[in-house]
C-alpha positions in Angstrom: -8.6 2.8 -2.5 -5.2 1.6 -3.6 -3.1 4.2 -5.3 -0.6 2.7 -7.7 1.4 4.9 -9.8 2.6 4.7 -13.4 6.4 4.4 -13.4 8.3 7.5 -14.1 10.4 7.1 -17.2 14.0 6.6 -16.3 17.1 7.3 -18.4 18.7 4.1 -17.0 16.8 1.0 -15.9 16.4 0.6 -12.2 18.9 -1.5 -10.4 17.8 -3.5 -7.5 19.5 -2.6 -4.2 21.8 -5.5 -3.1 19.8 -6.0 0.1 16.1 -5.1 0.6 14.2 -5.8 3.8 10.4 -5.9 3.9 9.2 -5.4 7.5 6.4 -3.8 9.5 6.9 -0.1 10.1 8.5 1.2 13.3 8.0 4.6 14.9 11.3 5.8 13.6 9.9 5.3 10.0 7.1 7.8 10.5 8.7 10.8 8.8 9.8 8.8 5.7 6.5 7.0 5.5 4.6 10.3 5.6 7.0 11.6 2.9 6.2 8.6 0.6 2.5 9.0 1.2 2.8 12.7 0.1 4.8 11.6 -3.0 2.0 9.2 -4.0 -0.7 11.9 -3.3 1.3 14.4 -5.4 1.6 12.0 -8.3 -2.2 11.8 -8.3 -2.6 15.6 -8.0 -3.7 15.4 -4.4 -2.4 16.9 -1.2 -1.5 14.7 1.7 -2.9 16.0 5.0 -1.6 13.0 7.0 1.0 13.9 9.7 3.5 11.7 11.5 1.2 12.1 14.5 -1.7 10.7 12.6 0.4 7.8 11.5 1.7 7.2 15.0 -1.9 7.1 16.3 -3.1 4.8 13.6 -0.1 2.4 13.6 0.9 2.4 17.2 -1.9 4.0 19.2 -4.2 2.5 21.8 -6.4 1.1 19.0 -4.1 0.5 15.9 -6.2 1.1 12.8 -3.8 0.1 10.0 -0.7 -2.0 9.3 2.2 -0.5 7.3 4.8 -2.6 5.7 8.0 -0.8 4.5 10.8 -1.8 2.0 14.2 -0.7 3.2 17.5 -0.6 1.4 20.8 0.8 2.7 18.9 2.4 5.7 16.4 4.2 3.4 12.7 3.5 2.9 12.1 2.9 -0.7 8.5 1.7 -0.7 5.5 0.8 1.5 2.1 -0.9 1.6 -0.8 -0.1 4.0 -3.3 -2.7 5.0 -6.7 -1.9 6.4 -9.1 -4.6 7.9 -12.3 -5.5 6.1 -15.3 -7.6 6.9 -18.0 -9.3 4.8 -20.8 -9.7 7.3 -23.0 -11.9 5.1 -20.1 -14.4 4.8 -18.5 -13.9 8.2 -15.3 -13.4 6.3 -12.4 -11.3 7.5 -10.2 -9.6 4.9 -7.6 -6.9 4.3 -7.6 -4.1 1.9 -4.2 -3.4 0.3 -5.0 0.3 0.6 -1.7 1.8 -0.7 1.2 0.2 -2.6 4.1 2.5 -3.5 7.6 2.1 -4.6 9.9 5.1 -5.1 10.6 5.9 -8.8 14.3 4.9 -8.7 13.4 1.4 -7.4 10.4 0.5 -9.6 10.6 -2.5 -11.9 13.0 -4.4 -9.5 10.4 -6.6 -7.8 10.0 -4.5 -4.6 6.2 -4.1 -5.3 5.9 -7.9 -5.6 7.7 -8.4 -2.4 5.5 -5.9 -0.6 2.4 -7.7 -1.9 3.8 -11.1 -0.8 4.4 -9.7 2.7 0.9 -8.1 2.7 -0.5 -11.6 2.0 1.5 -13.1 4.8 0.4 -10.3 7.2 -3.2 -10.7 6.2 -3.1 -14.5 6.8 -1.5 -14.0 10.2 -4.4 -11.6 11.1 -6.9 -14.3 10.2 -8.0 -12.8 6.9 -9.3 -15.1 4.2 -9.0 -12.6 1.4 -6.9 -9.7 0.3 -8.6 -6.9 -1.7 -7.1 -4.1 -3.8 -8.5 -1.5 -6.2 -7.0 0.6 -8.9 -8.3 3.4 -11.0 -10.3 2.4 -14.0 -7.7 3.7 -16.5 -4.7 2.5 -14.6 -4.0 -0.5 -16.9 -0.5 -1.0 -15.7 -1.8 -1.5 -12.1 -4.5 -3.9 -13.5 -1.9 -6.0 -15.2 0.3 -6.0 -12.1 -2.5 -7.2 -9.8 -3.7 -9.8 -12.3 -0.1 -11.1 -12.5 -0.2 -11.4 -8.7 -3.3 -13.6 -9.0 -5.8 -11.0 -7.9 -9.1 -11.6 -9.7 -10.7 -8.5 -11.3 -14.3 -7.8 -10.4 -16.7 -5.0 -11.2 -17.5 -2.3 -8.8 -21.2 -1.7 -8.5 -23.2 1.0 -6.8 -22.1 4.3 -5.3 -19.9 4.9 -2.3 -21.3 7.6 0.0 -19.3 9.5 2.6 -20.4 11.4 5.7 -17.9 13.4 7.7 -18.2 12.8 11.4 -17.5 15.7 13.7 
């Protein structure tokens, strides 16, 4: 599930860094990426159990499971997006879930999120995906407006999702 945050009120409007690079994550990014994942989890009242070792396994291991894009300015990571493969068997359609989208508070409102989404689209197309999916909490109207402004089409969620822990 995508976790998009409500911007933190700032005393001064955010100023876009003069140069921002959106790129795929590298191993050297793991500590900062894990830190941002924890920031997003804390914002939602959750704890982040993910470790740099989990991220290394899932991004760079023998069988990579996710793709992470990072936004970097002045040598610091200021945002990220995580993509997870999806498949619609009845249609034979490959897709990507934009699982996380996060921009650090001091950089929100400067277009970084839009650039991360654009790079996610590009990455998904390169992987052979024919669609990009994202979800946001029912009451997160700011996220709803953002995704609709990025040409995502809202659709109802039906049914229940069940989970079983595998030992």
